[in-house]
C-alpha positions as CSV (number, residue, x, y, z in Angstrom):
1,M,141.3,174.1,86.0
2,Y,143.6,171.9,88.0
3,L,143.2,173.4,91.5
4,R,141.2,176.6,92.0
5,E,138.5,175.8,89.4
6,N,138.5,172.0,89.5
7,P,134.9,171.0,89.9
8,V,135.8,167.4,90.8
9,L,138.0,168.6,93.6
10,Q,135.5,171.1,94.9
11,R,132.6,168.6,94.8
12,E,134.6,165.8,96.5
13,L,135.8,168.1,99.2
14,L,132.3,169.5,100.0
15,V,130.9,165.9,100.2
16,N,133.7,164.5,102.3
17,L,134.5,167.3,104.7
18,R,130.9,168.3,105.4
19,A,129.8,164.8,106.2
20,S,129.2,164.1,109.9
21,R,131.3,160.9,109.7
22,G,134.4,163.1,108.9
23,F,134.1,164.9,112.2
24,L,133.5,161.7,114.1
25,L,136.5,160.1,112.5
26,L,138.7,163.1,113.4
27,L,137.4,163.0,117.0
28,A,138.0,159.3,117.3
29,Y,141.5,159.5,115.7
30,V,142.8,162.4,117.8
31,G,141.1,161.1,120.9
32,L,142.7,157.7,120.6
33,L,146.2,159.1,120.0
34,G,145.7,161.4,123.0
35,V,144.7,158.6,125.2
36,V,147.7,156.5,124.1
37,V,150.1,159.4,124.9
38,Y,148.4,160.1,128.2
39,L,148.7,156.4,129.4
40,A,152.3,156.1,128.2
41,W,153.4,159.4,129.7
42,P,156.3,159.0,132.3
43,Q,154.8,158.6,135.8
44,Q,157.9,159.6,137.8
45,E,158.1,163.1,139.2
46,R,161.5,163.8,137.7
47,V,162.4,162.9,134.1
48,N,166.0,162.0,133.2
49,L,166.9,164.5,130.5
50,I,170.4,163.1,130.1
51,D,169.2,159.8,128.8
52,P,165.5,160.1,128.2
53,V,164.8,156.5,126.9
54,A,161.1,156.6,127.8
55,A,160.5,159.8,125.8
56,K,162.3,158.4,122.8
57,E,160.3,155.2,122.9
58,L,157.1,157.1,123.3
59,V,157.6,159.3,120.3
60,S,159.0,156.4,118.2
61,Y,156.0,154.1,118.9
62,F,153.6,157.1,118.5
63,F,154.9,157.7,115.0
64,L,155.1,154.1,114.0
65,G,151.5,153.5,115.2
66,Q,150.3,156.5,113.3
67,Y,152.3,155.5,110.2
68,L,150.8,152.0,110.0
69,L,147.3,153.3,110.8
70,S,147.5,155.9,108.0
71,S,148.9,153.4,105.6
72,L,145.9,151.1,106.3
73,M,143.5,153.9,106.0
74,T,144.8,155.4,102.7
75,P,143.3,152.7,100.4
76,A,139.9,153.1,102.1
77,F,139.9,156.8,101.0
78,A,141.4,156.5,97.5
79,S,140.8,153.0,96.1
80,G,137.2,153.8,95.2
81,A,137.7,157.2,93.6
82,I,137.4,156.1,90.0
83,S,135.9,152.6,90.4
84,G,133.1,154.2,92.4
85,E,132.2,156.3,89.3
86,K,132.0,153.1,87.3
87,E,129.8,151.4,89.8
88,R,127.5,154.5,89.9
89,K,127.4,154.5,86.1
90,S,128.7,158.1,86.0
91,Y,132.2,157.3,84.7
92,E,131.4,158.0,81.0
93,M,129.7,161.3,81.9
94,L,132.8,162.4,83.8
95,L,135.1,161.6,80.9
96,A,132.8,163.5,78.5
97,S,133.1,166.7,80.6
98,P,135.5,169.5,79.5
99,L,137.9,168.5,82.2
100,R,141.3,167.2,81.2
101,P,142.1,163.7,82.4
102,A,145.0,165.0,84.4
103,A,142.7,167.4,86.2
104,I,140.3,164.6,87.0
105,V,143.1,162.4,88.4
106,L,144.5,165.3,90.4
107,G,141.1,166.3,91.8
108,K,140.3,162.7,92.8
109,L,143.7,162.3,94.4
110,L,143.7,165.5,96.4
111,A,140.1,165.1,97.5
112,S,140.8,161.5,98.7
113,L,143.8,162.4,100.7
114,T,142.8,165.8,102.1
115,H,140.8,164.3,105.0
116,L,143.6,161.9,105.8
117,A,146.1,164.8,105.7
118,L,143.9,166.7,108.1
119,L,144.0,163.8,110.5
120,I,147.8,163.7,110.4
121,V,148.2,167.4,110.9
122,A,145.7,167.4,113.8
123,S,147.9,164.9,115.6
124,L,151.0,167.1,115.4
125,P,150.2,169.1,118.6
126,I,150.0,165.8,120.6
127,V,153.5,164.7,119.5
128,L,154.8,168.3,120.2
129,L,153.8,167.8,123.8
130,C,156.5,165.1,124.0
131,L,159.4,167.5,123.0
132,P,159.9,168.9,126.6
133,L,160.7,165.4,127.8
134,G,163.9,165.5,125.8
135,G,165.6,162.9,123.6
136,V,163.7,164.0,120.4
137,S,164.4,167.2,118.5
138,F,162.1,169.2,116.4
139,Q,164.0,168.2,113.3
140,E,163.3,164.5,113.9
141,V,159.6,165.3,114.3
142,L,159.7,167.2,111.1
143,A,161.4,164.3,109.3
144,A,158.9,161.9,110.7
145,Y,155.9,163.8,109.5
146,T,157.6,164.5,106.1
147,L,158.0,160.7,105.7
148,L,154.5,160.2,106.9
149,L,152.9,162.6,104.4
150,V,155.1,161.5,101.5
151,S,154.1,157.8,102.2
152,V,150.4,158.6,102.4
153,F,150.6,160.6,99.2
154,T,152.4,157.7,97.5
155,F,150.0,155.1,98.8
156,G,147.1,157.3,97.7
157,M,148.5,157.5,94.1
158,I,148.9,153.7,94.1
159,S,145.3,153.2,95.2
160,L,144.0,155.7,92.7
161,A,145.9,153.9,89.9
162,C,144.4,150.6,91.0
163,S,141.0,152.2,91.0
164,S,141.4,153.1,87.3
165,Y,142.1,149.5,86.3
166,F,139.2,147.8,88.0
167,K,135.4,148.1,87.7
168,R,134.7,147.2,91.3
169,T,136.0,149.0,94.4
170,A,136.4,145.6,96.2
171,A,138.9,144.5,93.6
172,S,140.7,147.8,93.7
173,L,140.9,147.8,97.5
174,V,142.4,144.3,97.8
175,V,145.1,144.9,95.1
176,S,145.9,148.3,96.7
177,Y,146.4,146.7,100.1
178,L,148.5,143.9,98.5
179,L,150.8,146.5,97.0
180,I,150.9,148.9,99.8
181,L,151.4,146.6,102.8
182,P,155.0,145.5,101.8
183,L,156.0,149.1,101.3
184,A,154.5,150.2,104.6
185,L,156.3,147.4,106.5
186,C,159.6,148.3,104.8
187,G,159.1,152.0,105.9
188,A,158.4,151.0,109.5
189,L,161.4,148.6,109.5
190,F,163.6,151.4,108.1
191,W,162.5,153.8,110.9
192,R,163.2,151.2,113.6
193,V,166.5,150.0,112.3
194,F,168.1,153.5,111.8
195,E,167.5,155.0,115.1
196,G,169.8,156.0,118.0
197,A,173.3,156.5,116.6
198,D,172.0,156.4,113.0
199,S,169.2,158.9,113.5
200,A,171.0,161.6,111.5
201,F,171.2,159.2,108.5
202,R,167.5,158.5,108.9
203,L,166.7,162.2,109.0
204,I,168.6,162.9,105.8
205,V,167.0,160.0,103.9
206,S,163.5,160.9,105.1
207,V,163.7,164.4,103.8
208,T,165.7,163.8,100.6
209,V,165.9,160.3,99.1
210,M,162.4,159.1,100.0
211,P,160.6,162.2,98.7
212,A,162.6,162.1,95.5
213,G,161.8,158.4,95.0
214,A,158.1,158.9,95.9
215,A,157.9,161.8,93.4
216,L,159.3,159.6,90.6
217,L,156.9,156.8,91.4
218,C,153.9,159.1,91.8
219,G,154.7,161.0,88.6
220,S,154.9,157.8,86.5
221,L,151.6,156.5,88.0
222,F,149.9,159.9,87.5
223,L,150.9,160.0,83.8
224,T,149.8,156.4,83.3
225,T,146.4,156.9,85.0
226,S,145.8,160.2,83.1
227,R,146.7,158.4,79.8
228,R,144.3,155.6,80.7
229,L,141.5,158.2,81.2
230,L,142.3,159.9,77.9
231,H,141.9,156.6,76.0
232,P,139.7,154.5,78.3
233,P,139.5,150.9,77.3
234,D,136.5,150.2,79.6
235,V,133.7,152.5,78.3
236,G,130.9,152.0,75.9
237,S,127.8,150.0,75.8
238,E,128.9,147.2,73.4
239,G,127.9,144.4,75.8
240,K,130.9,144.9,78.0
241,E,128.9,144.0,81.1
242,V,129.5,140.4,79.9
243,V,133.1,139.1,80.0
244,D,134.3,137.2,76.9
245,E,136.7,134.7,78.4
246,E,138.3,133.8,75.1
247,Q,139.1,137.4,74.4
248,E,140.4,137.9,77.9
249,L,142.7,134.9,77.6
250,R,144.2,136.4,74.4
251,Q,144.7,139.8,75.9
252,A,145.9,138.7,79.4
253,V,149.5,139.5,80.3
254,G,151.4,137.2,82.6
255,L,149.4,134.6,84.4
256,V,146.4,133.1,82.5
257,I,143.5,131.4,84.3
258,Q,142.1,128.4,82.5
259,R,139.0,127.1,84.2
260,D,139.2,123.6,82.8
261,H,142.7,123.0,84.1
262,F,144.1,122.2,87.6
263,P,144.4,124.0,89.9
264,D,142.4,126.8,88.3
265,R,139.2,124.8,88.4
266,L,139.5,124.6,92.2
267,F,138.3,128.2,92.6
268,A,136.8,128.8,89.1
269,P,135.0,125.7,87.7
270,P,134.2,125.8,84.0
271,K,130.8,126.9,82.8
272,R,128.1,124.3,83.1
273,T,127.1,122.6,79.8
274,S,124.6,120.2,81.3
275,L,121.5,120.5,83.5
276,L,121.8,121.1,87.2
277,P,121.7,117.7,89.1
278,D,118.9,117.0,91.5
279,N,119.4,118.2,95.1
280,A,122.2,120.6,93.9
281,N,122.3,124.1,95.4
282,P,121.7,126.6,92.5
283,I,123.1,129.4,94.6
284,Y,126.4,127.7,95.1
285,D,126.6,126.7,91.5
286,K,125.8,130.2,90.3
287,E,128.3,131.8,92.6
288,M,131.2,129.5,91.6
289,R,130.6,129.4,87.9
290,S,129.3,132.9,87.1
291,E,129.8,135.5,89.8
292,L,133.6,135.0,90.1
293,F,134.2,135.7,86.4
294,S,131.5,138.3,85.9
295,Q,134.1,141.1,86.2
296,G,137.1,139.4,84.6
297,T,140.2,137.8,86.1
298,L,142.5,140.8,86.4
299,M,142.2,141.0,90.1
300,L,142.7,137.3,90.6
301,R,145.8,137.3,88.3
302,V,147.3,140.3,90.1
303,V,146.7,138.8,93.6
304,I,148.2,135.4,92.7
305,Q,151.3,136.9,91.0
306,V,152.1,139.5,93.6
307,S,151.5,137.1,96.6
308,M,153.7,134.4,95.1
309,L,156.4,137.0,94.2
310,L,156.5,138.1,97.8
311,A,156.4,134.6,99.1
312,I,159.5,133.4,97.2
313,P,162.1,135.3,99.3
314,L,160.1,134.7,102.5
315,M,159.9,131.0,101.7
316,G,163.6,130.6,101.0
317,W,164.7,132.4,104.1
318,L,162.1,131.4,106.7
319,L,161.5,127.8,105.7
320,Y,164.9,126.6,104.4
321,I,167.7,128.9,105.7
322,Q,166.1,129.7,109.1
323,P,163.4,127.1,109.7
324,Q,163.1,128.0,113.4
325,L,161.4,131.2,112.0
326,A,158.8,129.3,110.1
327,A,156.0,130.9,112.2
328,W,156.8,134.2,110.5
329,Y,156.0,132.7,107.1
330,M,152.8,131.3,108.4
331,S,152.0,134.9,109.6
332,Y,152.4,136.0,106.0
333,V,149.9,133.4,105.0
334,L,147.4,134.7,107.6
335,L,148.0,138.3,106.5
336,F,147.3,137.3,102.9
337,N,144.0,135.6,103.9
338,M,143.1,138.7,105.9
339,L,143.3,140.6,102.6
340,V,141.6,138.2,100.2
341,G,139.0,136.6,102.6
342,P,136.6,139.5,102.8
343,V,136.8,140.2,99.0
344,F,134.8,137.1,98.0
345,S,132.3,137.2,100.8
346,A,131.6,140.9,101.7
347,G,129.6,141.3,98.4
348,S,127.7,138.1,98.5
349,V,124.5,139.7,99.7
350,T,125.1,143.4,99.1
351,S,125.6,142.6,95.4
352,E,122.1,141.2,95.3
353,R,120.8,144.5,96.8
354,E,122.8,146.6,94.4
355,R,121.4,144.6,91.4
356,E,117.9,144.7,93.0
357,T,117.6,140.9,92.9
358,L,117.4,140.3,96.6
359,E,113.6,140.3,96.7
360,L,113.5,137.8,93.9
361,L,115.9,135.5,95.7
362,L,113.9,135.7,98.9
363,V,110.7,134.6,97.3
364,T,112.1,131.5,95.8
365,I,111.5,128.0,97.2
366,L,115.1,127.9,98.5
367,S,115.4,127.8,102.2
368,P,117.5,130.4,104.1
369,W,120.0,127.7,105.0
370,Q,120.6,126.9,101.3
371,I,121.0,130.5,100.4
372,M,123.4,131.1,103.3
373,W,125.7,128.1,102.9
374,G,125.7,128.4,99.1
375,K,127.1,132.0,99.2
376,L,129.3,131.4,102.2
377,L,130.9,128.2,100.9
378,A,131.5,129.8,97.5
379,G,133.4,132.7,98.9
380,L,135.2,130.5,101.4
381,R,136.3,128.1,98.7
382,V,137.9,130.8,96.5
383,S,139.7,132.5,99.4
384,S,140.9,129.1,100.8
385,V,142.2,127.9,97.5
386,L,144.1,131.2,97.0
387,T,145.5,130.9,100.5
388,S,146.5,127.3,99.9
389,F,148.8,128.3,97.1
390,L,151.0,129.8,99.8
391,L,150.9,126.6,101.8
392,W,152.5,124.4,99.2
393,P,156.0,125.7,100.2
394,V,155.2,124.5,103.7
395,V,154.4,121.0,102.5
396,L,157.5,121.0,100.4
397,S,159.6,122.1,103.3
398,C,158.3,119.1,105.3
399,L,159.9,116.9,102.7
400,M,163.2,118.8,102.2
401,T,164.0,120.4,105.6
402,P,164.8,118.0,108.4
403,R,164.0,120.5,111.1
404,I,160.5,121.1,109.7
405,R,160.0,117.3,109.2
406,E,160.8,116.7,112.8
407,N,157.9,119.1,113.8
408,L,155.0,117.7,111.8
409,L,152.7,118.2,114.8
410,A,153.6,121.9,114.8
411,V,152.9,122.1,111.1
412,G,149.5,120.5,111.7
413,A,148.8,123.0,114.5
414,W,149.7,125.9,112.1
415,L,147.3,124.5,109.4
416,I,144.5,124.4,111.9
417,V,145.1,128.0,112.7
418,V,145.1,128.9,109.0
419,L,141.9,126.9,108.4
420,L,140.1,128.7,111.3
421,T,141.3,132.0,110.0
422,C,139.9,131.3,106.5
423,V,136.5,130.5,108.0
424,T,136.5,133.5,110.3
425,T,137.4,136.1,107.6
426,A,134.7,134.7,105.3
427,S,132.1,134.5,108.0
428,L,132.7,138.0,109.3
429,A,132.6,139.4,105.8
430,M,129.4,137.7,105.0
431,V,127.8,138.9,108.3
432,C,128.8,142.5,107.2
433,S,127.3,141.8,103.8
434,V,124.0,140.8,105.5
435,L,123.9,143.9,107.7
436,F,124.9,146.6,105.2
437,R,123.5,147.7,101.9
438,K,126.7,148.6,99.9
439,T,129.6,146.3,99.1
440,A,132.2,149.0,99.8
441,T,130.8,149.6,103.3
442,A,130.6,145.9,104.0
443,M,134.2,145.5,102.8
444,M,135.6,148.3,105.0
445,V,133.8,147.2,108.1
446,S,135.0,143.6,107.5
447,Y,138.6,144.8,107.3
448,L,138.1,146.9,110.4
449,L,136.7,144.1,112.5
450,I,139.2,141.6,111.3
451,T,142.1,143.9,112.0
452,L,140.8,144.7,115.5
453,L,140.2,141.0,116.3
454,F,143.5,139.7,114.9
455,C,145.9,142.6,115.6
456,G,144.3,144.5,118.4
457,P,145.2,142.1,121.2
458,L,148.8,142.1,120.1
459,A,149.0,145.8,119.9
460,L,147.4,146.2,123.3
461,D,149.8,143.6,124.9
462,F,152.8,145.3,123.3
463,F,151.7,148.7,124.7
464,I,151.1,147.4,128.2
465,Q,154.3,145.3,128.3
466,T,156.3,148.3,127.2
467,F,154.9,150.9,129.6
468,F,153.2,148.9,132.3
469,G,155.2,145.7,132.3
470,T,155.5,145.5,136.1
471,L,151.8,145.9,136.9
472,P,149.4,143.0,137.2
473,V,147.5,144.1,134.1
474,A,150.5,142.9,132.1
475,Q,149.6,139.2,132.8
476,L,146.0,139.8,131.8
477,S,147.0,141.4,128.5
478,S,149.3,138.4,127.8
479,R,146.3,136.1,128.2
480,L,144.1,138.2,125.9
481,T,146.5,137.6,123.0
482,A,144.7,134.2,122.7
483,L,142.2,136.3,120.6
484,S,144.8,136.7,117.9
485,P,145.7,133.8,115.5
486,F,149.1,135.4,115.1
487,A,149.8,134.7,118.8
488,A,148.6,131.1,118.3
489,L,151.1,130.6,115.6
490,F,154.1,131.7,117.7
491,N,152.9,129.7,120.7
492,V,153.2,126.4,118.9
493,P,156.4,124.6,120.2
494,L,159.2,123.9,117.8
495,Y,162.0,121.4,118.6
496,D,165.5,120.8,117.3
497,G,165.8,117.2,118.6
498,L,165.0,117.7,122.3
499,Q,166.0,121.4,122.4
500,P,163.1,123.8,121.9
501,F,163.5,126.6,119.4
502,N,161.0,128.8,121.3
503,P,161.1,128.0,125.0
504,R,158.5,130.6,125.8
505,A,155.9,128.9,123.6
506,N,152.6,128.1,125.3
507,I,150.6,125.3,123.7
508,W,147.7,126.1,126.0
509,L,147.4,129.5,124.4
510,W,147.2,127.8,121.0
511,A,144.5,125.5,122.4
512,A,142.6,128.5,123.9
513,S,142.8,130.4,120.6
514,T,141.5,127.4,118.7
515,G,138.5,127.0,121.0
516,I,137.8,130.7,120.9
517,Y,137.6,130.8,117.1
518,V,135.6,127.7,116.8
519,T,133.0,129.4,119.2
520,I,133.2,132.6,117.2
521,N,132.4,130.9,114.0
522,V,129.5,128.9,115.4
523,W,128.0,132.2,116.7
524,L,128.6,133.9,113.4
525,L,126.8,131.1,111.5
526,A,123.9,131.2,114.0
527,L,123.6,135.0,113.6
528,M,123.5,134.8,109.8
529,L,120.9,132.0,109.9
530,W,118.8,134.1,112.2
531,L,119.1,137.2,110.0
532,F,118.0,135.1,106.9
533,K,115.1,133.5,108.7
534,V,113.7,136.4,110.8
535,R,114.9,139.8,109.6
536,W,114.7,139.3,105.8
537,R,111.6,137.2,105.7
538,V,109.7,139.8,107.7
539,A,111.3,142.9,106.1
540,H,110.7,141.7,102.6
């Protein structure tokens, strides 16, 4: 019932593993890792086996890259396992089957992670090719893959638990990322800190302590999720498609959102009790006052509470104790916007398709420009307000920290980068919402494009500087980092009096990055307007 005769597991495996996209993903994944190892392979005719630093670095970076990539991919596979059943209206039929809740949860979990585990195992022959270079033992490779598989299983269980609490995959996805990213970064930091002389300690912890801790966490989440399926609070047809805000306020735990109070009304205005004014945009009004609360406030409350909880230690250390590292706190703000920006824009058009109201919207007297800016500005407003909650500590540090107060121009430059990032994530997500038919697909493509655009140039430059630092291509890769807003943050000069904190900062790279993202957003707006005017009017 749990493994051999589990129909949920069998059905999910047949659907996932027989799909052509599964083979294409496997080919792309293994091919990319193979190209990376081939390019980073030592070029000298003789390899120093006494002190093989290059081989150690190659295997270490190979594992870290695969670890972070797998961590980012795990929510994409598991966060829609249960919420997808709710969206397809098959959740209640699944619960009414003879299957036990624990069998459903186990089947969903294994089916979601089997394909990802296949990708990880398929990369093992590539890393084994590096063993003859020396410096890395088979035991270390075994410990690395044990840590990798344990982490993926843990992150999959976290994503599945989030999927059971939300009705939409988009909400489950963003909360999963918000919970998993800090854990993934801590795992990568642990692997880098305890290397070299401490590699034996790292090996022992990877195969004993971490699997035990992961088993305890996964066991508790598994029992909680199974109990939730046994007594589901979100089934039935008693008008639960409509959220009762008063009841939600009474039942809410922790943070409570009140739409008639500041600052809650910035991203969730109260319901309208009067007629719509003349020349007002009904699309924008509807999105801000109805769509945001149509599925409750659980996702918003979790996002605000977790983000602020993580920001408190970062704020204290990076803004007050070590203010010369303030750019790292701004990087946390950008990372947060990367997570929440697509959530409120990727479903702006696909949700109309899924509700079969897109044709009705297109035949109204509203112009394509009104439809577009109404939906774009609504999503941008919510994500920007949520991001601005993390910017209040920066404003406070300008008043309380002399070193930050002396660099107000740098703070202004950082705020420009954050503003352009907010606009870019919302615009990219809405373009994906226009192009695709499902919200989950638009969401995942948005995350993929944003990650490639923001983090890809930095990863490429790090790889080239590490293995090809003496070649002319290293200068070109440094210039390409202007495509990343993270690089723009760290290239804003900071001064302690007349002494620069970051002498390698290049203000021209910040200016180039700003110009690039202004151009990108103009093109994205033009593309969306063209799609609204031409493609949709003709197709519908």
